[in-house]
C-alpha positions in Angstrom: 0.0 0.0 0.0 1.4 3.4 -1.0 0.7 6.3 1.4 1.0 9.8 0.2 3.7 11.8 2.1 4.9 14.3 -0.4 5.3 14.8 -4.1 8.3 15.2 -6.4 7.4 17.5 -9.3 9.4 16.7 -12.4 9.9 18.9 -15.4 12.3 19.1 -18.3 14.1 22.0 -20.0 15.4 22.2 -23.6 14.5 25.7 -25.0 11.9 27.0 -22.6 12.6 30.2 -20.7 9.6 32.3 -19.5 7.3 29.3 -19.6 9.7 27.3 -17.5 10.0 30.1 -14.9 6.2 30.5 -14.9 5.7 26.7 -14.4 8.0 26.5 -11.4 6.5 29.7 -9.8 2.9 28.5 -10.5 3.5 25.2 -8.8 5.0 26.9 -5.8 2.1 29.3 -5.6 -0.7 26.8 -6.1 0.5 23.9 -4.0 0.9 23.6 -0.2 4.7 23.5 0.3 4.4 20.8 2.9 3.0 18.6 0.2 6.1 19.1 -2.0 9.3 17.1 -1.4 11.2 18.8 -4.2 11.0 20.1 -7.7 13.3 18.4 -10.2 14.3 20.2 -13.4 16.2 17.8 -15.7 17.7 19.7 -18.6 18.6 18.2 -22.0 22.1 17.7 -23.3 20.9 20.1 -26.0 19.6 22.8 -23.6 19.9 26.3 -25.0 22.0 28.8 -23.1 18.9 30.9 -22.5 17.0 28.0 -21.0 20.0 26.9 -18.9 20.1 30.4 -17.5 16.5 30.1 -16.3 17.3 26.6 -14.8 20.1 28.2 -12.8 17.8 31.0 -11.8 15.2 28.6 -10.5 17.8 26.6 -8.6 18.8 29.8 -6.8 15.2 30.7 -5.7 14.7 31.5 -2.1 12.1 28.9 -1.3 11.6 26.1 1.3 11.0 23.6 -1.4 14.3 22.1 -2.7 14.8 22.7 -6.4 17.1 20.1 -7.9 18.7 20.6 -11.3 20.9 18.3 -13.4 21.8 17.4 -17.0 19.9 14.3 -18.0 22.1 11.3 -19.0 19.4 9.9 -21.3 18.6 11.6 -24.6 15.5 13.5 -25.4 12.2 12.8 -23.6 13.5 9.6 -22.1 15.6 11.8 -19.8 12.5 11.8 -17.5 13.6 8.4 -16.3 16.7 10.1 -14.9 14.4 12.3 -12.8 12.3 9.2 -11.7 15.6 7.5 -10.6 16.5 10.3 -8.2 13.0 11.3 -7.0 12.7 11.3 -3.2 9.0 12.0 -2.8 6.5 9.2 -2.0 4.8 10.2 -5.3 5.8 11.7 -8.6 4.1 14.1 -11.0 5.5 14.9 -14.5 4.6 18.5 -15.4 5.4 19.9 -18.8 7.3 23.2 -18.7 5.4 24.7 -21.7 2.2 25.8 -19.8 0.0 23.6 -22.0 -2.3 22.5 -19.1 -4.0 24.1 -16.2 -1.5 23.9 -13.4 -4.3 24.1 -10.8 -4.8 20.4 -11.6 -1.5 19.6 -9.8 -2.8 20.7 -6.4 -6.0 18.8 -7.1 -4.2 15.6 -8.0 -2.2 15.9 -4.8 -5.4 16.3 -2.7 -6.9 13.2 -4.3 -3.7 11.2 -3.7 -3.9 12.0 0.0 -7.2 10.1 0.1 -5.8 7.0 -1.6 -2.1 6.8 -2.3 -2.4 3.7 -4.5 -4.8 5.3 -7.0 -3.2 7.1 -9.9 -4.8 10.5 -10.3 -4.4 11.8 -13.8 -5.5 14.9 -15.6 -7.9 14.7 -18.5 -8.6 17.1 -21.3 -11.7 15.2 -22.3 -13.8 15.5 -19.1 -17.0 17.5 -19.3 -16.4 21.3 -19.4 -12.8 21.0 -20.6 -11.7 22.9 -23.7 -8.9 22.6 -26.3 -7.7 26.1 -27.2 -6.1 26.8 -30.7 -6.2 23.0 -31.4 -6.9 22.2 -35.0 -10.2 20.4 -35.8 -8.5 17.5 -37.5 -6.0 17.1 -34.6 -8.8 17.1 -32.1 -10.8 14.5 -34.1 -7.7 12.2 -34.3 -7.1 12.6 -30.6 -10.7 11.7 -29.8 -10.5 8.6 -32.0 -7.3 7.6 -30.4 -8.7 7.9 -26.9 -11.7 5.8 -27.9 -9.6 3.2 -29.6 -7.4 2.9 -26.4 -10.5 2.7 -24.2 -11.7 -0.3 -26.1 -8.3 -1.9 -26.4 -7.6 -1.7 -22.7 -11.2 -2.0 -21.5 -10.8 1.0 -19.3 -13.1 3.9 -18.4 -10.5 6.7 -18.4 -10.9 9.4 -21.0 -7.4 10.6 -21.7 -4.7 7.9 -22.2 -2.1 10.2 -23.9 -1.7 12.8 -21.2 1.0 11.7 -18.7 0.5 14.5 -16.2 -0.6 12.3 -13.3 0.5 11.5 -9.8 1.7 8.0 -9.1 3.7 6.2 -6.4 7.4 6.8 -6.9 8.1 3.2 -6.0 5.9 2.1 -8.9 7.6 4.4 -11.5 11.0 3.2 -10.2 9.9 -0.4 -10.6 8.8 -0.2 -14.2 11.0 -1.3 -17.1 10.8 1.7 -19.4 11.4 0.7 -23.0 11.1 3.8 -25.2 13.5 6.6 -25.8 11.1 8.8 -27.7 7.7 10.3 -27.0 6.0 6.8 -26.7 7.5 6.7 -23.2 4.8 9.1 -22.2 2.1 6.6 -23.1 4.0 4.0 -21.2 3.6 6.1 -18.1 -0.2 5.7 -18.4 -0.6 2.2 -19.9 1.8 0.2 -17.9 0.3 1.1 -14.5 -3.1 0.5 -16.1 -2.1 -3.0 -17.2 -0.8 -3.7 -13.7 -4.3 -3.1 -12.4 -3.8 0.3 -10.7 -7.0 2.3 -10.3 -7.2 5.6 -12.1 -9.1 8.8 -11.1 -9.2 11.8 -13.5 -9.4 15.5 -12.7 -10.2 18.1 -15.5 -7.7 20.3 -17.3 -8.0 22.6 -20.3 -5.5 22.2 -23.1 -3.6 25.2 -24.4 -1.1 25.8 -27.2 2.5 25.6 -25.8 3.6 29.1 -24.8 7.2 28.6 -25.6 9.7 26.2 -27.1 9.4 24.1 -30.2 7.5 20.9 -30.1 9.8 17.9 -29.9 7.2 15.5 -31.1 6.9 14.3 -34.7 4.3 12.4 -36.8 6.6 9.4 -36.8 6.8 9.4 -33.0 3.1 10.0 -32.7 2.5 7.0 -34.9 4.7 4.9 -32.7 2.1 5.4 -29.9 -0.1 2.8 -31.6 2.6 0.1 -31.7 3.6 0.9 -28.2 0.0 0.6 -27.0 -0.5 -2.7 -28.7 2.8 -4.0 -27.3 1.8 -3.1 -23.7 -1.7 -4.5 -24.1 -0.4 -8.0 -25.0 2.8 -8.2 -23.0 2.9 -10.3 -19.8 2.2 -8.2 -16.7 5.4 -9.4 -14.9 7.5 -8.2 -17.9 6.4 -4.6 -17.1 8.4 -4.6 -13.9 12.0 -4.9 -13.0 12.7 -8.3 -11.5 14.6 -6.9 -8.5 11.9 -4.6 -7.4 9.7 -5.2 -4.4 6.6 -4.7 -6.5 7.7 -7.4 -8.8 8.3 -9.8 -5.9 4.9 -9.1 -4.4 3.3 -9.3 -7.8 4.6 -12.8 -8.5 3.9 -14.3 -5.1 
């Protein structure tokens, strides 16, 4: 049983500047500091000088919440695994540093995790009342179709499978065998816990165009989501976990 004690907020930096600063300051403003173990900013090996300057600025903030910064060893988006490896909170939350979601949902996810630390609380752009701003019609239709395909494939009731902004037990994340180096690792974060039988609870968030930085995604990487989803759906559950993890040992008893 996972009990919520505090959360590690994880975010990456490549070419974001003002939006990175705004993300960190918004998290500190919106969340109760006693609920935050740390904020980790993992910056890419290809970080721009301007973005690195903001990373250093955030590390020097006068705050009672530790802000940990380091260069990721892994390339691209898979560098988030480096952040998971060093996280010290009982739970982790991945937050994009491009201000594409309502950051109010972070505090709401934490409040829900306090009630049940084993439930993964995720943010959904498809709950009633949520809106997609400056999102092309065709892109929204494709997103809708993908969500419904995954809903049938995984026989799950959640509405947003491709949004990895969620709070989950750190021990779980650290026990999972992460397989992808590109953007499909983000769907792994949702689908692997789902396959392991973890309960999900969703909170609403609007979707906004990224305020800063270039999208690192591509059509090829997006298409890989499908093959990743199919792979996870039909893999053996015990293969999802590292064999030396306590969760694996308990899972195979």
